[in-house]
N, C-alpha and C positions, 0 to 999 in steps of 0.2 A: 363582549368578553369581560369577565370579572377582574377586578383589580387584584394584584398579587399582594398577599399578606405575609409579612416577615416578622419574626420575633428576634429582637436583638438585645443583648445585655451590654450596657455601657457603664463603665466605672469612672467617676469623676473624682479627682483628688488634688489637694494642694496643701503644702506645708507652710505655715505662717509662724512668725515669731511674735509672741504677744507678751505684754506685761502680766505677771502673775497677780491675781486679785483674790480676795477672800472668797468671792463667789466661785471662781474657777477652782480654787483649792478645795472648797467644800464639795464640789462636783466630783473632783478626782478622788477624794477620800470616800465618798458615798458609792461611786460606781466602780472605782478601780481597786477598792479594798485597802486604801492607805496610800502614803506618799513614798513608800520604799522604792518603787520602780520609777518615780518621777525624776527627771534631770532638769536642773535649772541653770541659767546663765546670767552673768552680769550684763546690764544694759550697755555699759561702756567699759572699755578696758580699765582695769584697776591695778595700781602698783602699790605694794606695801613695802616700806623700807624700815629696817631696824638698825639703828646705829649702836655700836658697842658703847658700853658704859665707860670703859677705860681703853682708849686707843694706845698703841705702842708709840712711845716717844723717845727720841734721842737728842742730845744736846752736845754741841761741839764748839769749842772756842779755839780758833786759829787766826789771830788778828781780827777776823770777823766772827760773828756769832752765827752758827748754823743750827737751826732747830728743825728736826724732821718728825713727821707724824705719819704712822701707817694706819690707815683706816680699813676695816674689813666689815662693811655693813652687810646684813642679810637682806636681799631683795627678792620679793615674791611677786612676779607679774601674773595677773589673772586676765586672760584674753576673753573676748566676747564668745569665742567658740569653746572655751573650757567648760566642760560639764561639771556641775556640782550636785551633791546629794544632800537632801535634808536629813540630818541625823538626829534631830531633836526638835520638839515643839515646846514652847513655854510662854511666859508672860513677862512683860517689862512695864511696870507702872500701870497695870491693868490692860495693856494692849498685847495682842499676840506677837510672838517673835519666833522666827524660824532660824534654827542653827544649821549652817551649811558648811560642808567640807568639800573642797575642790580637789583633794588628793587624799584618799583613805590611808595611803602608806604614811603620809606625814601627820594626818590627824583623823582620828575616828571617835573623838569624844567632844562633848560640848565645850569643855574647858579651853580647847584650842581652835574651836570653830568660829566662823564669822556669824554675827547676829544681824538679821534683817528684820526690822520691826515694822508692823503695820501702822500706817499713818492715816491722817484724816481723808486723804484723797484715795484711800483703799488700794494702796500699793505697798510693797515691801521694800524698805530702803535700808541701806547699810548703816548700822548704828553702833555695832560692837566689833572691835578688832582686838584680838587677844594680845596680851603682853608676853614677852619672852625673857626668861632668866638670863642675866648677863647683858641685856640690851636696854636701851632707853625706850621711852614710850614710842609706839609706832607712828610713822608718818604715812599718810594716805594721799595718793595722787590719782587724779582722773586722767586717763588716756596716756599721759607722758609724765616723766619725772622732771617737771619744771616747777619753779617757784610759784608762778601764777596759777598753776593747776593743782597746787597742794590744797587738800580739803581739811576742814575743821568741823568740830561738832557745833550744831546750832539748830534753831527752829526754822522750819521752812516757811510757815505762814504766820502763825500767831504764838505769842509767849505762853498761851494756855495749852499748847500741845503737850501731850504726856511725856514724850521722849525727844532727846536731841538725836539728830542724824548727821552723817558726814555730808558736807556740802561745800560748794564754792559760791561765794557771793560776788555779784557784779560791783565794779567800782561805782561810786556815787554819780560820777559824771556820765556813766554809761548805763544807768539803770533802765532807760527806755530801750536800749539795744540788746541788753543781755538779761537773762533771768537766772535764778538760782538753779544750780545743777546738783543733782544727787546721783547715787548709784542704786538703781532699781533692779529687782529680780525679773527675769524673763523666763518663758518656757516655750517650747515648740509644740504647736498643735497641728496635727495632720488630719484634715477632714476628708473623708472618703464617702462619696454618695454613689450608691449602686442603683441603676435604673434598668428596668426591664421594659423595653419599648415595643409596642405593636405598631409596625410601620405599614400603612396602607398606601402603596405606591400606584397612583393612577397610570394606566397604560395609554392614555390618549384616546381621541375620538376620530373615527374615519371620516 
């Protein structure tokens, strides 16, 4: 008796979160017709804090001196799941920079967007945070708004790097345990493989 022959179509797929690289970006631009439909994410949650230039103060003397200050900082948390759109491409000291908005209602121009510059390890790292009128220079925090997680501009590997990026440096006594942390751009890639299988199923031998 002949073995039964079946034809089956199987679709295999998985969604992965990957760091955005120049190679992936070039592929998207070439095959996808541009980056307009691409959505990007920060690798780690990021918090932007803007303190007012002049906080409201009150001063009272009644046997004791009482000084009050009312602060109203503007805080912008960007979660790992928050989708961002690349609204502009440019250069910073000869290196490509991506201008990203995470809310088009708040920002749809490069002047207010976050800048992620390409670094020597072929990743895009946070390098530019816009200033706001009436506020002091922005403070950038990685994951949580804590002093030890506050980021500053600096070089990741060598002083010869073209641009500074936001980073947290390990304390000297813990250099071996911790490494420099940055804010990289991610994107989600959904790979689907469609197979058409010819299945020859043996029916056994009498």
